[in-house]
C-alpha positions, 0 to 999 in steps of 0.5 A: 871740246872747245872753250876758246870762246871763254877767254878774252883776247887781251888775257895772257894764258899759260899754255902748253900742248900735250898728248892725252892719255887713254883712261886705261893708262891713267888707271894704271898710272894711278894704281902704280903711283899709289903703290910705289911713290912716296916722298913728294906730291904725286901728280893727279890723274887730271894732270897726267899727259905727255907735253909736246910743247910748253909755250908759257904766257901767250896772249889769248888772241894767239890761241886760234893759230896755236890750236890750228898748228896743233890740229895740222901737225896732229892730222899729219901724224902717223899712228904711233905707240908709246911704252914705259921705259924707265923712271927718272928724276930731275931736281924737282920732278919724277917722270916715266920716260916713254919709248917712242916705239916707231918714232911717230911721237917725235915726228909729231913733236918736231912738226909741231915745233916747226909750225909754232916757231913759224908763228913766233909762239915757241922757241925750241929747247936746246935739248931733244924732246923727250916723251915722258909723263911727270908723275911726282913733284918734290922739293927735295929729290927722294931718289926713288927707283920704283919699277916701271909701271906695267902699262904695255904699249899704248896710243895717246887718245888725242892731243890738246891745248891746255891752259895752266892756272897757278894756285897755291896748291899747285897748277890746275890744267884745263883743256881748251881744245882737243884734236884727233891724231891722224893715222 
């Protein structure tokens, strides 16, 4: 999928790069969310992903190099699986923290971060990358302690460059381009 031709080079895009989830994992997260979450805005199916890097506002002319960095890192990655580990809340979101069983997702993220830093498109965060899926957004922390969704181990379907467009009802995500994972 490629829609990079649909953006103008002077446009500023709110970008992030992420692992996309297989349909059966999305189905399981939707069922789990409906059955267990309350007190906030559950994240919709189209917004469920594992963020590799949030780039923020970037000029659209940088998009081809950013996607190429994603493509190169993804092609060099080895096969890996993730599995739900625990539910965690921050001040504004609830998430399912994932266990990176072999460490392959972390190696992919580190390689991607290095490539993006060399481009000048990303500044690595001080804290270590944490694989997770945001499942709930809220203004006041609901302090939930739901059971972990029974998803088992899974492999992401691919990686993608997303644009996030802000709307009064919340951000809307659009895949600009997806790339296969290596391994």
